[in-house]
LOROTI-710562 format. One record per residue (C-alpha): x, y, z; residue in three letters. Coordinates in nm, 4 decimals. Layout:
{{X; Y; Z}; ALA};
...
REM end
This chain:
{{-0.0054; 0.0036; -0.0032}; MET};
{{0.1184; 0.3456; -0.0753}; ASN};
{{0.2597; 0.5067; 0.2472}; PRO};
{{0.0556; 0.8203; 0.1959}; ALA};
{{-0.2651; 0.6058; 0.1651}; VAL};
{{-0.1735; 0.4216; 0.4720}; ALA};
{{-0.1144; 0.7332; 0.6752}; ARG};
{{-0.4612; 0.8710; 0.5496}; ALA};
{{-0.6384; 0.5575; 0.6537}; LEU};
{{-0.4841; 0.5814; 0.9984}; GLU};
{{-0.6454; 0.9315; 1.0446}; ARG};
{{-0.9728; 0.8118; 0.8965}; LEU};
{{-1.0299; 0.5406; 1.1289}; ALA};
{{-1.0794; 0.7622; 1.4524}; PRO};
{{-1.3218; 0.9846; 1.2518}; LEU};
{{-1.5373; 0.6929; 1.1610}; LEU};
{{-1.5266; 0.5547; 1.5137}; GLU};
{{-1.6426; 0.8964; 1.6309}; GLU};
{{-1.9326; 0.8858; 1.4005}; GLN};
{{-2.0405; 0.5423; 1.4971}; VAL};
{{-2.0367; 0.6495; 1.8659}; ARG};
{{-2.2439; 0.9636; 1.7503}; ARG};
{{-2.5085; 0.7358; 1.5826}; VAL};
{{-2.5412; 0.5438; 1.9145}; GLU};
{{-2.5931; 0.8655; 2.1014}; ALA};
{{-2.8441; 0.9898; 1.8732}; LEU};
{{-3.0454; 0.6710; 1.9016}; GLU};
{{-3.0608; 0.7164; 2.2724}; ALA};
{{-3.2590; 1.0482; 2.2275}; GLY};
{{-3.2881; 1.3435; 2.4599}; ASP};
{{-3.5666; 1.5235; 2.6525}; VAL};
{{-3.6765; 1.8604; 2.4898}; PRO};
{{-3.6813; 2.1758; 2.7077}; VAL};
{{-4.0069; 2.3166; 2.8369}; ASP};
{{-3.9678; 2.6847; 2.8153}; TYR};
{{-4.2860; 2.7588; 3.0104}; THR};
{{-4.1045; 2.6090; 3.3219}; GLN};
{{-3.7963; 2.8280; 3.2916}; ALA};
{{-3.7889; 3.0936; 3.5544}; SER};
{{-3.6295; 3.3137; 3.4520}; PRO};
{{-3.6109; 3.2407; 3.0857}; LEU};
{{-3.2438; 3.3153; 3.0013}; MET};
{{-3.1678; 3.4840; 2.6558}; ILE};
{{-2.8012; 3.5128; 2.6027}; GLY};
{{-2.6947; 3.7798; 2.3441}; VAL};
{{-2.3653; 3.7107; 2.1669}; VAL};
{{-2.2497; 4.0317; 1.9646}; PRO};
{{-1.9991; 3.8447; 1.7476}; GLY};
{{-1.7583; 4.0073; 1.4954}; ASP};
{{-1.7626; 4.2971; 1.2452}; GLY};
{{-2.1055; 4.4446; 1.2168}; ILE};
{{-2.2348; 4.1990; 1.4691}; GLY};
{{-2.1930; 4.4134; 1.7881}; PRO};
{{-2.3900; 4.7078; 1.6203}; GLY};
{{-2.6972; 4.4983; 1.5006}; ILE};
{{-2.6946; 4.2960; 1.8191}; ALA};
{{-2.7211; 4.6218; 2.0162}; ARG};
{{-3.0271; 4.7196; 1.8153}; GLU};
{{-3.1671; 4.3633; 1.8404}; ALA};
{{-3.1613; 4.4022; 2.2203}; VAL};
{{-3.3693; 4.7185; 2.2053}; ARG};
{{-3.6248; 4.5377; 2.0009}; VAL};
{{-3.6449; 4.2371; 2.2317}; LEU};
{{-3.6779; 4.4739; 2.5243}; ARG};
{{-3.9746; 4.6412; 2.3565}; ARG};
{{-4.1610; 4.3201; 2.2587}; ILE};
{{-4.0821; 4.1314; 2.5863}; LEU};
{{-4.1061; 4.4447; 2.8001}; GLN};
{{-4.3712; 4.3016; 3.0447}; ALA};
{{-4.1869; 3.9700; 3.1022}; GLU};
{{-3.8529; 4.1446; 3.1478}; ILE};
{{-3.9878; 4.3788; 3.4132}; LEU};
{{-4.1490; 4.0853; 3.5839}; ASP};
{{-3.8170; 3.9062; 3.5809}; ARG};
{{-3.9670; 3.6166; 3.3846}; LYS};
{{-3.7227; 3.6809; 3.1122}; VAL};
{{-3.3606; 3.7905; 3.1503}; GLU};
{{-3.1255; 3.9165; 2.8699}; LEU};
{{-2.7526; 3.8341; 2.9188}; ARG};
{{-2.4710; 3.9658; 2.7075}; THR};
{{-2.2078; 3.7131; 2.6419}; ILE};
{{-1.8705; 3.8597; 2.5254}; GLU};
{{-1.5766; 3.6511; 2.4055}; GLY};
{{-1.6722; 3.5125; 2.0790}; LEU};
{{-1.4771; 3.7437; 1.8768}; THR};
{{-1.2204; 3.6376; 1.6331}; ILE};
{{-0.9444; 3.8043; 1.8375}; GLU};
{{-1.0372; 3.5981; 2.1546}; ASN};
{{-1.0866; 3.2760; 1.9564}; ARG};
{{-0.7351; 3.3336; 1.7958}; VAL};
{{-0.5887; 3.3928; 2.1350}; ARG};
{{-0.7287; 3.0858; 2.2704}; CYS};
{{-0.6787; 2.8788; 1.9607}; GLY};
{{-1.0382; 2.7333; 1.9810}; GLU};
{{-1.3539; 2.7803; 1.7750}; ALA};
{{-1.5356; 2.8460; 2.1067}; ILE};
{{-1.3290; 2.9550; 2.4058}; PRO};
{{-1.4155; 2.7242; 2.7142}; PRO};
{{-1.5714; 3.0088; 2.9230}; GLU};
{{-1.7769; 3.1341; 2.6472}; VAL};
{{-1.8999; 2.7752; 2.5894}; ARG};
{{-2.0104; 2.7495; 2.9527}; GLU};
{{-2.2024; 3.0864; 2.9421}; GLU};
{{-2.3810; 2.9936; 2.6309}; ILE};
{{-2.4845; 2.6619; 2.7818}; ARG};
{{-2.6085; 2.8374; 3.0893}; ALA};
{{-2.8684; 3.0117; 2.8684}; CYS};
{{-3.1872; 2.8502; 2.7345}; HIS};
{{-3.1671; 3.0412; 2.4016}; VAL};
{{-2.9081; 3.2546; 2.2234}; ILE};
{{-2.9416; 3.5541; 1.9953}; LEU};
{{-2.5977; 3.5573; 1.8153}; LYS};
{{-2.4425; 3.8002; 1.5764}; GLY};
{{-2.2160; 3.6971; 1.2794}; PRO};
{{-1.8579; 3.5456; 1.3594}; THR};
{{-1.5668; 3.5348; 1.1372}; THR};
{{-1.4590; 3.1819; 1.0049}; THR};
{{-1.0925; 3.2348; 0.8784}; PRO};
{{-1.0237; 3.1018; 0.5136}; ASP};
{{-0.7386; 2.8613; 0.4814}; ARG};
{{-0.4187; 3.0505; 0.4152}; GLY};
{{-0.5910; 3.3838; 0.4754}; GLY};
{{-0.3342; 3.4928; 0.7480}; GLY};
{{-0.5301; 3.3754; 1.0430}; LEU};
{{-0.5063; 3.0318; 1.2147}; PRO};
{{-0.7139; 2.7635; 1.0405}; ASP};
{{-1.0074; 2.7731; 1.3150}; LEU};
{{-1.3286; 2.5807; 1.2793}; GLU};
{{-1.6513; 2.7785; 1.2245}; SER};
{{-1.8018; 2.8853; 1.5441}; ALA};
{{-2.1394; 2.8019; 1.4024}; ASN};
{{-2.0341; 2.4399; 1.3100}; VAL};
{{-1.8770; 2.3935; 1.6631}; ALA};
{{-2.1942; 2.5360; 1.8297}; LEU};
{{-2.4164; 2.3006; 1.6153}; SER};
{{-2.1991; 2.0019; 1.7079}; ARG};
{{-2.1381; 2.0735; 2.0674}; GLU};
{{-2.5029; 2.1671; 2.1449}; LEU};
{{-2.6503; 1.9120; 1.8918}; ASP};
{{-2.8374; 2.1992; 1.7125}; LEU};
{{-2.9580; 1.9580; 1.4360}; PHE};
{{-3.2190; 2.1786; 1.2592}; ALA};
{{-3.1409; 2.4858; 1.0945}; ASN};
{{-3.4557; 2.6785; 0.9999}; VAL};
{{-3.4827; 2.9649; 0.7625}; ARG};
{{-3.7933; 3.1360; 0.6365}; THR};
{{-3.8377; 3.3524; 0.3277}; VAL};
{{-4.1560; 3.5644; 0.3180}; ARG};
{{-4.2746; 3.8006; 0.0313}; VAL};
{{-4.6424; 3.8784; 0.1079}; PRO};
{{-4.6910; 4.0698; -0.2152}; SER};
{{-4.6228; 3.7366; -0.4039}; ARG};
{{-4.7985; 3.5189; -0.1472}; ASP};
{{-4.4612; 3.3513; -0.0922}; LEU};
{{-4.4068; 3.1871; 0.2311}; ASP};
{{-4.1092; 2.9309; 0.2240}; TRP};
{{-3.9772; 2.7383; 0.5317}; THR};
{{-3.6426; 2.5552; 0.4917}; PHE};
{{-3.5428; 2.2781; 0.7345}; PHE};
{{-3.1647; 2.2246; 0.6896}; ARG};
{{-2.9792; 1.9222; 0.8634}; GLU};
{{-2.7215; 2.1027; 1.0581}; ASN};
{{-2.4925; 1.8544; 1.2011}; THR};
{{-2.4169; 1.6169; 0.9118}; GLU};
{{-2.2985; 1.6413; 0.5593}; GLY};
{{-1.9556; 1.7992; 0.4799}; PRO};
{{-1.9624; 2.0905; 0.7280}; TYR};
{{-1.8873; 1.9065; 1.0598}; PRO};
{{-1.5855; 1.7333; 0.9114}; LEU};
{{-1.4834; 2.0131; 0.6793}; GLY};
{{-1.1829; 2.1253; 0.8985}; SER};
{{-1.0788; 1.7669; 0.9231}; ARG};
{{-1.0197; 1.6547; 0.5562}; GLY};
{{-0.7241; 1.4501; 0.4420}; LEU};
{{-0.4295; 1.5910; 0.2525}; GLN};
{{-0.3261; 1.2531; 0.1298}; VAL};
{{-0.0369; 1.3728; -0.0865}; THR};
{{0.0554; 1.7308; -0.2027}; PRO};
{{-0.1596; 1.6681; -0.5041}; ASP};
{{-0.4488; 1.4878; -0.3541}; LEU};
{{-0.6830; 1.6316; -0.0972}; ALA};
{{-1.0087; 1.4409; 0.0425}; VAL};
{{-1.2898; 1.6006; 0.2247}; ASP};
{{-1.5607; 1.4022; 0.3955}; LEU};
{{-1.9338; 1.4086; 0.4256}; SER};
{{-2.1611; 1.2018; 0.6673}; VAL};
{{-2.5151; 1.0998; 0.6791}; ALA};
{{-2.6947; 0.8890; 0.9525}; THR};
{{-3.0353; 0.7452; 0.9656}; VAL};
{{-3.1258; 0.8934; 1.3056}; PRO};
{{-2.9825; 1.2359; 1.1943}; GLY};
{{-3.1801; 1.2357; 0.8847}; SER};
{{-3.5044; 1.1001; 1.0538}; ARG};
{{-3.5241; 1.3867; 1.3075}; ARG};
{{-3.4944; 1.6756; 1.0824}; ILE};
{{-3.7349; 1.5107; 0.8250}; LEU};
{{-3.9760; 1.4492; 1.1010}; ARG};
{{-3.9564; 1.8151; 1.2122}; MET};
{{-4.0371; 1.9260; 0.8561}; ALA};
{{-4.3485; 1.7004; 0.8333}; PHE};
{{-4.4569; 1.8077; 1.1854}; GLU};
{{-4.4342; 2.1714; 1.0758}; HIS};
{{-4.6210; 2.1072; 0.7624}; ALA};
{{-4.9022; 1.9204; 0.9606}; ARG};
{{-4.9263; 2.2029; 1.2306}; CYS};
{{-4.9765; 2.4641; 0.9625}; ARG};
{{-5.2017; 2.2708; 0.7286}; GLY};
{{-4.9398; 2.2523; 0.4437}; ILE};
{{-5.0023; 1.9493; 0.2254}; ASN};
{{-4.6523; 1.9016; 0.0745}; CYS};
{{-4.3009; 1.8540; 0.1934}; VAL};
{{-4.0245; 1.8719; -0.0585}; THR};
{{-3.6914; 1.6971; -0.0165}; GLY};
{{-3.3943; 1.8443; -0.1945}; VAL};
{{-3.0700; 1.6554; -0.2559}; ALA};
{{-2.8641; 1.4848; -0.5349}; MET};
{{-2.9368; 1.1124; -0.4708}; PRO};
{{-2.8727; 1.0567; -0.8510}; ASN};
{{-2.5024; 1.1283; -0.8068}; VAL};
{{-2.4211; 1.1332; -0.4370}; ILE};
{{-2.5731; 0.7914; -0.3751}; LYS};
{{-2.4504; 0.6963; -0.0447}; ALA};
{{-2.5334; 1.0099; 0.1772}; THR};
{{-2.7878; 1.1861; -0.0334}; ASP};
{{-2.9436; 0.8525; -0.1125}; GLY};
{{-2.9793; 0.7624; 0.2500}; MET};
{{-3.1401; 1.1033; 0.3344}; PHE};
{{-3.4062; 1.0662; 0.0543}; ILE};
{{-3.4691; 0.6992; 0.1413}; GLN};
{{-3.5271; 0.8075; 0.5065}; VAL};
{{-3.7574; 1.0735; 0.3677}; GLY};
{{-3.9747; 0.8191; 0.1788}; GLU};
{{-4.0008; 0.6101; 0.4995}; GLU};
{{-4.0956; 0.9219; 0.7014}; MET};
{{-4.3563; 1.0247; 0.4425}; ALA};
{{-4.5375; 0.6848; 0.5035}; ALA};
{{-4.6192; 0.7981; 0.8569}; ARG};
{{-4.7888; 1.1160; 0.7173}; TYR};
{{-5.0268; 1.0010; 0.4612}; PRO};
{{-5.1991; 1.3378; 0.4416}; ASP};
{{-4.8860; 1.5007; 0.3246}; ILE};
{{-4.7414; 1.4656; -0.0221}; ARG};
{{-4.3682; 1.3955; -0.0490}; TRP};
{{-4.1685; 1.5366; -0.3409}; GLU};
{{-3.8053; 1.4941; -0.4291}; VAL};
{{-3.6237; 1.7827; -0.6219}; TRP};
{{-3.2553; 1.7518; -0.7170}; HIS};
{{-3.0600; 2.0350; -0.5882}; ALA};
{{-2.9682; 2.1860; -0.9348}; ASP};
{{-3.3333; 2.1719; -1.0415}; LEU};
{{-3.4400; 2.3292; -0.7047}; ALA};
{{-3.2035; 2.6206; -0.7582}; ALA};
{{-3.3431; 2.6828; -1.1142}; ALA};
{{-3.6994; 2.6739; -0.9961}; ARG};
{{-3.6336; 2.9161; -0.7020}; MET};
{{-3.4836; 3.1579; -0.9536}; ALA};
{{-3.7817; 3.1357; -1.1774}; ASP};
{{-3.9983; 3.4288; -1.0660}; LEU};
{{-4.3073; 3.2774; -1.2314}; SER};
{{-4.2814; 2.9708; -0.9856}; ARG};
{{-4.1635; 3.1752; -0.6724}; ALA};
{{-4.4850; 3.1781; -0.4978}; THR};
{{-4.7049; 2.9753; -0.2541}; GLY};
{{-4.6471; 2.8159; 0.0831}; THR};
{{-4.3788; 2.5503; 0.0819}; CYS};
{{-4.1721; 2.3412; 0.3151}; VAL};
{{-3.8347; 2.2165; 0.2098}; PHE};
{{-3.6174; 1.9770; 0.3774}; VAL};
{{-3.2421; 1.9619; 0.2767}; LEU};
{{-2.9118; 1.8138; 0.3764}; PRO};
{{-2.6460; 2.0677; 0.5234}; ASN};
{{-2.4553; 2.2116; 0.2219}; LEU};
{{-2.7598; 2.2298; -0.0146}; TYR};
{{-2.9596; 2.3996; 0.2695}; GLY};
{{-2.6939; 2.6635; 0.3179}; ASP};
{{-2.6649; 2.7614; -0.0483}; ILE};
{{-3.0281; 2.7449; -0.1482}; LEU};
{{-3.1465; 2.9402; 0.1490}; THR};
{{-2.9194; 3.2226; 0.0777}; GLU};
{{-3.0235; 3.2153; -0.2979}; ALA};
{{-3.3955; 3.2147; -0.1921}; ALA};
{{-3.3155; 3.5144; 0.0532}; ALA};
{{-3.2721; 3.7356; -0.2703}; VAL};
{{-3.6422; 3.7148; -0.3283}; LEU};
{{-3.7114; 3.8700; 0.0081}; GLN};
{{-3.4544; 4.1352; -0.0304}; GLY};
{{-3.1127; 3.9719; 0.0189}; GLY};
{{-2.9251; 3.7805; 0.2926}; VAL};
{{-2.9528; 4.0974; 0.5045}; GLY};
{{-3.3269; 4.0402; 0.5533}; THR};
{{-3.3552; 3.6650; 0.6577}; VAL};
{{-3.3142; 3.5144; 0.9965}; GLY};
{{-3.1879; 3.1795; 1.0937}; SER};
{{-3.2501; 2.9325; 1.3733}; ALA};
{{-3.0377; 2.6413; 1.4860}; SER};
{{-3.2570; 2.4228; 1.7058}; ILE};
{{-3.1852; 2.1281; 1.9240}; GLY};
{{-3.3699; 1.9448; 2.1952}; THR};
{{-3.1899; 2.1268; 2.4654}; ARG};
{{-3.0589; 2.4440; 2.3157}; HIS};
{{-3.1353; 2.6853; 2.0251}; ALA};
{{-2.9282; 2.9660; 1.8605}; VAL};
{{-3.0871; 3.2416; 1.6417}; PHE};
{{-2.8678; 3.4602; 1.4134}; GLU};
{{-2.8771; 3.6481; 1.0783}; PRO};
{{-2.7694; 3.4378; 0.7660}; ILE};
{{-2.5111; 3.6955; 0.6550}; HIS};
{{-2.1550; 3.7329; 0.7576}; GLY};
{{-1.9467; 3.9957; 0.9362}; THR};
{{-1.9141; 4.2365; 0.6423}; ALA};
{{-1.5361; 4.3070; 0.6672}; PRO};
{{-1.5489; 4.5431; 0.3780}; ARG};
{{-1.7986; 4.7632; 0.5558}; MET};
{{-1.5887; 4.7628; 0.8583}; ILE};
{{-1.2671; 4.8444; 0.6599}; ALA};
{{-1.4556; 5.1433; 0.4821}; GLU};
{{-1.5951; 5.2778; 0.8129}; GLY};
{{-1.9560; 5.2015; 0.7400}; ARG};
{{-2.0360; 4.9778; 1.0358}; ARG};
{{-2.3247; 5.2241; 1.1512}; ASP};
{{-2.4992; 5.1721; 0.8100}; TYR};
{{-2.5387; 4.8009; 0.8523}; ALA};
{{-2.8852; 4.6504; 0.7907}; ASP};
{{-3.0191; 4.4865; 1.1129}; PRO};
{{-3.3172; 4.3277; 0.9398}; SER};
{{-3.1766; 3.9784; 0.9375}; SER};
{{-3.0838; 4.0014; 1.3053}; MET};
{{-3.4496; 4.1276; 1.3756}; PHE};
{{-3.6001; 3.8394; 1.1876}; ARG};
{{-3.3855; 3.5954; 1.3985}; ALA};
{{-3.5103; 3.7830; 1.7083}; ALA};
{{-3.8779; 3.7065; 1.5981}; ALA};
{{-3.7947; 3.3371; 1.5426}; MET};
{{-3.6438; 3.3332; 1.8936}; LEU};
{{-3.9506; 3.4946; 2.0442}; THR};
{{-4.1722; 3.2494; 1.8721}; ARG};
{{-3.9703; 2.9501; 1.9682}; HIS};
{{-3.9902; 3.0239; 2.3374}; VAL};
{{-4.3718; 3.0641; 2.3380}; GLY};
{{-4.4593; 3.4269; 2.2492}; PHE};
{{-4.5965; 3.3639; 1.9087}; GLY};
{{-4.8273; 3.6740; 1.9046}; ASN};
{{-4.5170; 3.9017; 1.9676}; ARG};
{{-4.3325; 3.7269; 1.7079}; ALA};
{{-4.6114; 3.7720; 1.4518}; ASP};
{{-4.6251; 4.1618; 1.5296}; LEU};
{{-4.2468; 4.1942; 1.4736}; LEU};
{{-4.2648; 3.9949; 1.1528}; ASP};
{{-4.5389; 4.2236; 1.0232}; ARG};
{{-4.3778; 4.5295; 1.1381}; ALA};
{{-4.0576; 4.4207; 0.9469}; LEU};
{{-4.2697; 4.3551; 0.6377}; ASP};
{{-4.4205; 4.6942; 0.6598}; ILE};
{{-4.0854; 4.8917; 0.6974}; VAL};
{{-3.8871; 4.6737; 0.4537}; ASN};
{{-4.1358; 4.5637; 0.1857}; GLN};
{{-4.4336; 4.8161; 0.2028}; PHE};
{{-4.3797; 5.1589; 0.3076}; ASP};
{{-3.9966; 5.1683; 0.2843}; ARG};
{{-3.9920; 5.5221; 0.4492}; GLN};
{{-3.6483; 5.4584; 0.5985}; VAL};
{{-3.4081; 5.2617; 0.3866}; VAL};
{{-3.0801; 5.0980; 0.4821}; VAL};
{{-2.8454; 5.1029; 0.1790}; THR};
{{-2.5201; 5.0080; 0.3714}; GLY};
{{-2.3742; 5.3550; 0.2817}; ARG};
{{-2.3826; 5.7124; 0.3929}; PRO};
{{-2.6858; 5.8764; 0.2326}; GLY};
{{-2.8996; 5.5731; 0.3537}; GLY};
{{-3.0428; 5.5161; 0.7028}; ALA};
{{-2.8138; 5.4147; 0.9912}; THR};
{{-2.8763; 5.0876; 1.1757}; THR};
{{-2.9991; 5.3025; 1.4580}; ARG};
{{-3.2310; 5.5092; 1.2426}; ASP};
{{-3.3856; 5.1971; 1.0968}; PHE};
{{-3.4466; 5.0494; 1.4369}; THR};
{{-3.6251; 5.3694; 1.5543}; ASP};
{{-3.8582; 5.3587; 1.2661}; HIS};
{{-3.9256; 4.9886; 1.3391}; LEU};
{{-4.0078; 5.0645; 1.7076}; LEU};
{{-4.2358; 5.3515; 1.6111}; ASN};
{{-4.4130; 5.1015; 1.3720}; THR};
{{-4.4510; 4.8553; 1.6633}; LEU};
{{-4.6051; 5.1356; 1.8796}; GLU};
{{-4.8612; 5.2132; 1.6280}; SER};
{{-5.2176; 5.0603; 1.6528}; ASN};
{{-5.3663; 4.7871; 1.4364}; GLU};
{{-5.0417; 4.6536; 1.2873}; ILE};
{{-5.2303; 4.3428; 1.1471}; ALA};
{{-5.4912; 4.5552; 0.9738}; GLY};
{{-5.2340; 4.7917; 0.8326}; ARG};
{{-5.0339; 4.4961; 0.7153}; TRP};
{{-5.3215; 4.3456; 0.5415}; ALA};
{{-5.4108; 4.6678; 0.3462}; VAL};
{{-5.0499; 4.7211; 0.2539}; LEU};
{{-5.0102; 4.3557; 0.1373}; ARG};
{{-5.3184; 4.3781; -0.0918}; GLU};
{{-5.1855; 4.7020; -0.2291}; HIS};
{{-4.8450; 4.5596; -0.3030}; ALA};
{{-5.0018; 4.2459; -0.4430}; ARG};
{{-5.1971; 4.4366; -0.7134}; ARG};
{{-4.8902; 4.6306; -0.8000}; ILE};
{{-4.6941; 4.3033; -0.8430}; ALA};
{{-4.9647; 4.1484; -1.0513}; GLN};
{{-4.9671; 4.4496; -1.2805}; LYS};
{{-4.6006; 4.4277; -1.3163}; ARG};
{{-4.6234; 4.0576; -1.4059}; ARG};
{{-4.8790; 4.1257; -1.6705}; LYS};
{{-4.6657; 4.3901; -1.8222}; ILE};
{{-4.3730; 4.1677; -1.8357}; CYS};
{{-4.5634; 3.8976; -1.9824}; GLU};
{{-4.6961; 4.1268; -2.2365}; GLY};
{{-4.3447; 4.2439; -2.3198}; GLU};
{{-4.2187; 3.8887; -2.3633}; MET};
{{-4.5093; 3.7849; -2.5968}; ASP};
{{-4.4343; 4.1024; -2.7980}; ALA};
{{-4.0789; 4.0002; -2.8163}; PHE};
{{-4.1479; 3.6406; -2.9041}; GLY};
{{-4.3925; 3.7831; -3.1932}; ASN};
{{-4.1056; 4.0001; -3.3160}; LEU};
{{-3.8665; 3.7058; -3.3233}; LEU};
{{-4.1133; 3.5029; -3.5314}; GLU};
{{-4.1397; 3.7609; -3.7992}; ARG};
REM end
């Protein structure tokens, strides 16, 4: 055997043994947290890097507004957790410094700003992603992202498996020879089963009659094939819900087709596809700066924006012009997750109003646009107004009529262009 191959196999064996032990632990299961019994409910706020501290500060203002009564009654406590900065992580040489890990574990849920993940060869130590490390250590198996465009009647929820695929082992790939590198991807039956069950339960609770699995089982036959096979087995337990399978490349094409970008849909995906396709779908809502993300396990949950730390904005002195919308969507998801669904609905509708309907205060990311604080002030003023639900409904109907007119104009222009080509 080639010596380089032998060395690679020696490194591979412990990784496989680790995953076998993980499967055994997954099959044992865990007891979910009952947030109604928490007294007080501890919400940790992790500012993160780059634009993170600024948008986290404004998100705290929003949480204090929508959970004001519970905070005053000491039923809810907000706790800021420092130390998950790239500087501190480099100093400790760990993705999550030990003291930060313990503070996070002491909280019931976390609202987290974006954190820096160094690129290989980028001048910083090759640290693992803090998000990947958190997902593994807290077993945050479900990454949930929603994309809402009320004027198009578009309401998509994505359930992305968060602890398997290539990401957990992405920093532990094998450099077999100077000319050969191999990365690893993992899929398990219990890991696939629990994310699929969550997607089907969400669909049933919301009265949605279809769940769509997205993968590439035609070419990635072992891991993606297992995921889809488990999906078929899970679908048999939900005869009232239709199970569909889209190949990931076709799914990307369909999501980019504005004529199909509508309706209420539930998607369930392995890790990598879920990351890529949800960021692509975010463009329909207004970009990655407008979509929140939840990483949920049975014992812990972390809520954060789906965008990064925006190093260019920081370098150019534009940190005060960062759009906090994604962080606010994450705050809404957190609020809903811990049992305050009505408050979360108000925040979501207020964000729809300020971002998609009235657009009186617009964040552009540059001087000339609104600052992060200006936008938050406008959102808080909107939340203070009466009859948000009624105002939202009126504005959505108006936006829907405008969108329909635009589609008809575009269709007419395309027909005219087609006739011109035929002449």
